[in-house]
C-alpha positions as a Markdown table, in Angstrom:
| # | Residue | x | y | z |
|---|---|---|---|---|
| 1 | Met | -13.5 | 17.6 | 3.8 |
| 2 | Lys | -13.3 | 20.9 | 6.1 |
| 3 | Arg | -9.8 | 19.4 | 7.2 |
| 4 | Leu | -8.3 | 19.5 | 3.6 |
| 5 | Gln | -4.6 | 21.5 | 3.2 |
| 6 | Val | -4.2 | 23.0 | -0.1 |
| 7 | Asp | -0.5 | 23.1 | -1.0 |
| 8 | Ala | 0.3 | 26.3 | -2.0 |
| 9 | Ala | 3.2 | 25.1 | -3.9 |
| 10 | Pro | 2.7 | 21.7 | -4.8 |
| 11 | Ala | 5.9 | 19.6 | -4.7 |
| 12 | Pro | 6.7 | 15.8 | -6.3 |
| 13 | Ala | 5.2 | 12.7 | -4.3 |
| 14 | Pro | 8.1 | 11.0 | -2.2 |
| 15 | Thr | 9.6 | 8.3 | -3.6 |
| 16 | Thr | 9.5 | 6.4 | -1.1 |
| 17 | Ala | 8.7 | 2.7 | -1.8 |
| 18 | Phe | 6.1 | 0.3 | -0.2 |
| 19 | Val | 5.0 | -3.4 | -0.9 |
| 20 | Asp | 2.3 | -5.2 | -2.2 |
| 21 | Ala | 0.4 | -8.1 | -0.7 |
| 22 | Ala | 3.1 | -10.3 | -2.5 |
| 23 | Gly | 5.9 | -8.4 | -1.3 |
| 24 | Arg | 6.7 | -6.6 | -4.4 |
| 25 | Ser | 8.4 | -3.1 | -4.3 |
| 26 | His | 6.3 | 0.0 | -5.4 |
| 27 | Thr | 6.6 | 3.8 | -6.0 |
| 28 | Leu | 3.9 | 6.6 | -6.6 |
| 29 | Ala | 5.9 | 6.7 | -9.8 |
| 30 | Glu | 4.1 | 3.9 | -11.2 |
| 31 | Phe | 1.1 | 6.0 | -11.1 |
| 32 | Lys | 1.7 | 9.0 | -12.9 |
| 33 | Gly | -0.5 | 10.1 | -15.2 |
| 34 | Arg | -3.7 | 9.3 | -12.7 |
| 35 | Ala | -4.6 | 11.3 | -9.8 |
| 36 | Val | -3.9 | 9.2 | -6.7 |
| 37 | Val | -6.1 | 9.6 | -3.1 |
| 38 | Leu | -3.2 | 8.0 | -1.2 |
| 39 | Asn | -4.5 | 7.1 | 2.3 |
| 40 | Ile | -2.3 | 5.8 | 5.2 |
| 41 | Trp | -4.1 | 3.8 | 7.5 |
| 42 | Ala | -4.2 | 1.2 | 10.0 |
| 43 | Thr | -6.2 | -1.4 | 11.5 |
| 44 | Trp | -6.0 | -0.4 | 14.7 |
| 45 | Cys | -7.0 | 3.4 | 13.9 |
| 46 | Ala | -10.7 | 3.9 | 14.4 |
| 47 | Pro | -11.0 | 6.5 | 12.6 |
| 48 | Cys | -9.1 | 4.4 | 9.3 |
| 49 | Val | -11.5 | 1.7 | 10.0 |
| 50 | Glu | -14.5 | 4.1 | 9.4 |
| 51 | Glu | -13.3 | 5.7 | 6.7 |
| 52 | Met | -12.2 | 2.8 | 4.7 |
| 53 | Pro | -15.3 | 1.8 | 3.1 |
| 54 | Thr | -15.8 | 5.2 | 1.8 |
| 55 | Leu | -12.7 | 5.0 | -0.1 |
| 56 | Ala | -14.3 | 1.7 | -1.4 |
| 57 | Lys | -17.4 | 3.5 | -2.4 |
| 58 | Leu | -14.7 | 6.1 | -4.1 |
| 59 | Gln | -12.9 | 3.8 | -6.1 |
| 60 | Ile | -16.2 | 2.2 | -7.4 |
| 61 | Ala | -17.7 | 5.6 | -8.0 |
| 62 | Thr | -14.8 | 6.6 | -10.3 |
| 63 | Ala | -14.1 | 3.4 | -12.1 |
| 64 | Gly | -13.1 | 4.2 | -15.8 |
| 65 | Gln | -11.4 | 7.5 | -14.5 |
| 66 | Pro | -8.0 | 7.8 | -14.3 |
| 67 | Leu | -8.0 | 7.8 | -10.7 |
| 68 | Val | -6.5 | 5.6 | -8.3 |
| 69 | Val | -7.3 | 5.0 | -4.3 |
| 70 | Leu | -4.4 | 3.8 | -3.1 |
| 71 | Pro | -4.5 | 2.5 | 0.9 |
| 72 | Val | -1.4 | 1.9 | 2.1 |
| 73 | Ser | -1.3 | 0.4 | 5.7 |
| 74 | Val | 1.1 | 0.7 | 8.4 |
| 75 | Asp | 0.0 | -1.9 | 10.6 |
| 76 | Arg | 3.2 | -4.0 | 11.8 |
| 77 | Asp | 4.4 | -6.8 | 9.8 |
| 78 | Glu | 3.0 | -9.5 | 12.3 |
| 79 | Asp | -0.2 | -8.0 | 11.5 |
| 80 | Lys | 0.1 | -8.1 | 7.8 |
| 81 | Ala | -2.4 | -10.7 | 7.4 |
| 82 | Asn | -5.5 | -8.8 | 9.2 |
| 83 | Ala | -4.7 | -5.8 | 7.3 |
| 84 | Glu | -4.9 | -8.2 | 4.6 |
| 85 | Ala | -8.0 | -9.1 | 5.1 |
| 86 | Phe | -9.6 | -5.9 | 6.2 |
| 87 | Ile | -8.9 | -4.7 | 3.0 |
| 88 | Ala | -9.9 | -7.9 | 1.1 |
| 89 | Lys | -13.4 | -7.0 | 2.6 |
| 90 | Arg | -13.5 | -3.8 | 1.0 |
| 91 | Pro | -13.1 | -4.7 | -2.7 |
| 92 | Pro | -12.3 | -3.1 | -5.0 |
| 93 | Leu | -9.2 | -1.6 | -2.8 |
| 94 | Pro | -5.6 | -3.6 | -3.3 |
| 95 | Phe | -3.1 | -4.1 | -0.1 |
| 96 | Tyr | -0.2 | -2.3 | -0.3 |
| 97 | Gly | 1.5 | -2.0 | 2.7 |
| 98 | Asp | 4.8 | 0.2 | 4.8 |
| 99 | Ser | 5.3 | -1.3 | 7.8 |
| 100 | Lys | 8.1 | 1.1 | 8.6 |
| 101 | Tyr | 6.1 | 4.2 | 8.2 |
| 102 | Ala | 8.8 | 5.6 | 5.5 |
| 103 | Leu | 6.4 | 6.7 | 3.2 |
| 104 | Ala | 4.2 | 8.3 | 6.5 |
| 105 | Phe | 7.5 | 9.6 | 7.2 |
| 106 | Ala | 8.0 | 11.0 | 3.7 |
| 107 | Val | 4.5 | 12.6 | 3.5 |
| 108 | Lys | 4.9 | 16.3 | 4.8 |
| 109 | Pro | 2.0 | 18.1 | 5.4 |
| 110 | Ala | 2.6 | 21.8 | 5.0 |
| 111 | Asn | 1.1 | 22.5 | 8.0 |
| 112 | Gly | 2.7 | 19.9 | 9.9 |
| 113 | Asp | -0.4 | 18.0 | 10.8 |
| 114 | Phe | -0.6 | 14.1 | 10.3 |
| 115 | Asn | -2.8 | 12.1 | 11.7 |
| 116 | Leu | -4.0 | 8.6 | 11.0 |
| 117 | Pro | -5.3 | 8.4 | 8.8 |
| 118 | Met | -3.6 | 10.8 | 6.2 |
| 119 | Thr | -4.7 | 11.3 | 3.1 |
| 120 | Val | -2.5 | 12.6 | 0.3 |
| 121 | Leu | -3.8 | 13.8 | -2.9 |
| 122 | Ile | -1.4 | 13.7 | -6.0 |
| 123 | Asp | -2.0 | 15.2 | -9.3 |
| 124 | Pro | -1.6 | 13.0 | -12.9 |
| 125 | Ala | 1.7 | 15.0 | -13.3 |
| 126 | Gly | 3.1 | 13.7 | -9.7 |
| 127 | Lys | 2.8 | 16.4 | -7.1 |
| 128 | Val | 1.1 | 16.3 | -3.6 |
| 129 | Arg | -1.4 | 19.2 | -4.1 |
| 130 | Ala | -3.4 | 18.3 | -0.8 |
| 131 | His | -3.6 | 16.7 | 2.4 |
| 132 | Leu | -6.2 | 15.5 | 4.7 |
| 133 | Ala | -4.9 | 15.1 | 8.7 |
| 134 | Gly | -7.8 | 12.2 | 10.4 |
| 135 | Gly | -11.0 | 10.8 | 8.8 |
| 136 | Ala | -13.1 | 11.8 | 6.0 |
| 137 | Asp | -16.6 | 10.5 | 4.1 |
| 138 | Trp | -14.7 | 10.2 | 0.6 |
| 139 | Ser | -18.0 | 8.8 | -1.0 |
| 140 | Gly | -20.2 | 12.5 | -1.2 |
| 141 | Ala | -20.7 | 15.2 | -3.0 |
| 142 | Asp | -18.0 | 17.0 | -1.2 |
| 143 | Ala | -15.6 | 14.7 | -2.1 |
| 144 | Arg | -16.3 | 14.2 | -5.7 |
| 145 | Lys | -15.9 | 18.1 | -6.2 |
| 146 | Val | -12.5 | 17.6 | -4.6 |
| 147 | Ile | -11.2 | 14.7 | -6.9 |
| 148 | Ala | -12.9 | 16.5 | -10.0 |
| 149 | Ala | -10.5 | 19.6 | -9.1 |
| 150 | Leu | -7.4 | 17.0 | -8.7 |
| 151 | Glu | -8.0 | 15.1 | -12.1 |
| 152 | Lys | -7.8 | 18.7 | -14.0 |
| 153 | Pro | -4.6 | 19.5 | -15.6 |
| 154 | Ser | -2.4 | 22.0 | -13.2 |
């Protein structure tokens, strides 16, 4: 959590669409009212692969809370089956994809630092509160403190 960049002036979450495993389109607006841990990742990204189990643990630990862990793969369309299989081994995380990187490009960290994985913390009001470029352990006490702060009304 040391690399967490808190946004001084929270901006609305991007409106860019991404798809689920069935190909249905979604936007972050659908999750308004819940805190969102948006994670942009890829199967070819070693830190992403290492981080994903900790995101699954976070989702399990926060079951029943108004929080959603939203992993969005940027794997190519031809690698979608591989990405879906990877996520399927990390329940309860769902599969979402953005093979064109549209959502990834719409995420604009205040400091300009964009590395995969990229985690974007969005509050229940739909405002981007923080970014974390690179892998992190989302299952530890530090992450729980960050999530508790994120869930509080702004």
